Structures are given as structure tokens and as C-alpha cells.
C-alpha positions in Angstrom: 3.5 21.2 -10.9 4.0 18.2 -13.1 3.3 14.8 -11.7 6.2 12.4 -11.8 5.3 8.7 -11.2 8.9 7.7 -10.5 9.6 10.6 -8.1 6.3 10.2 -6.3 6.8 6.4 -6.0 10.3 6.9 -4.6 8.9 9.4 -2.0 6.1 7.0 -1.1 8.6 4.1 -0.6 10.9 6.4 1.4 8.0 7.5 3.6 7.1 3.9 4.3 10.7 2.9 5.1 10.8 5.8 7.6 7.5 4.6 9.1 5.8 7.9 8.0 2.6 6.0 7.3 0.2 9.0 6.8 2.6 10.5 4.3 2.8 7.1 2.6 -1.0 7.0 2.4 -1.1 10.5 0.8 1.6 9.8 -1.7 0.3 6.4 -2.8 -3.2 7.9 -3.0 -1.9 10.6 -5.4 -0.4 7.9 -7.6 -3.6 5.9 -7.7 -5.5 9.0 -8.8 -3.4 9.2 -11.9 -2.8 5.4 -12.3 -5.8 3.7 -10.8 -4.8 0.2 -11.9 -1.2 0.3 -10.5 -1.0 -2.9 -8.5 2.3 -2.1 -6.8 0.9 1.2 -5.6 -2.3 -0.6 -4.3 0.0 -2.9 -2.3 2.0 -0.1 -0.9 -1.1 1.8 0.1 -2.7 -1.3 1.6 0.5 -1.7 3.7 0.3 1.8 4.9 -3.4 1.4 5.8 -2.5 -1.7 7.9 0.1 0.3 9.8 -2.4 3.1 10.6 -5.1 0.5 11.5 -7.5 1.2 8.6 -7.9 -2.5 8.0 -11.1 -2.4 5.9 -9.5 -0.1 3.4 -6.4 -2.4 3.3 -8.6 -5.5 2.7 -10.4 -3.8 -0.2 -7.1 -2.9 -1.9 -5.5 -6.3 -1.5 -8.7 -7.9 -2.9 -8.5 -5.6 -5.9 -4.9 -6.7 -6.4 -5.8 -10.4 -6.1 -8.6 -10.0 -8.6 -6.1 -8.9 -11.2 -3.2 -11.1 -10.0 -4.7 -14.1 -8.1 -1.3 -15.6 -7.1 0.4 -12.4 -5.9 2.1 -13.6 -2.7 2.6 -10.1 -1.2 -1.1 -9.3 -1.6 -2.1 -12.7 -0.1 0.1 -12.2 2.9 -1.0 -8.7 3.5 -4.7 -9.6 3.0 -4.3 -12.1 5.8 -2.7 -9.5 8.0 -5.5 -7.1 7.3 -8.1 -9.7 8.0 -6.4 -10.5 11.3 -6.1 -6.8 12.0 -2.4 -7.2 12.9 0.1 -4.4 12.6 3.7 -5.5 12.1 6.4 -3.8 14.1 9.2 -1.9 12.4 8.6 -0.6 8.8 6.6 -3.7 7.7 8.8 -5.2 5.0 5.9 -5.9 2.7 6.2 -2.6 0.9 
């Protein structure tokens, strides 16, 4: 099966919007295997990790994003959430 970045990204976003966090982790992890420097995917994966309470993995991803994009407001906000080990209710609109 051929890997489609756009199709897999859409599935990952849809999974997060439906609060299917484990599926979102799997899909975003697949994308990172093919595109390890994709900052948007790292942010989405970090958000999913927060929602399933894997805070150390989330912190690592957000730090990687901020290393490449030091003023990224989404990564900053989510790093703070991961440091505080807080899970947002609903679908977590920081996808």
C-alpha cells in the first residue's frame, strides 16, 4: 500500500477531532516515520500524547518543535500543558 501524506494527515486529524487518541498516536507516528522533521505532525502527536497521559513523550516532541521554531505558540502552550500534566476536556483544540 502506498503511503499518502495528505490522506494519513486527514485521518490523523479526524481521529483527534473524534477523541480517538490512540488512533491519532498511531497515524501521526506513521507520518513521522516517513517525515521525521514534520513539525505539524509532531504537534498533533504531542497533543494526542497529552490526551492519553503520556506527558514525557509529549514534552519531548514539543521541545523538538521549539528547537526548530522557537516562537511557535501552539508548541509553547502545549509544552506548558504537558509540564503541568493537564489533560484538556473535549477534543483539545490545539491540534
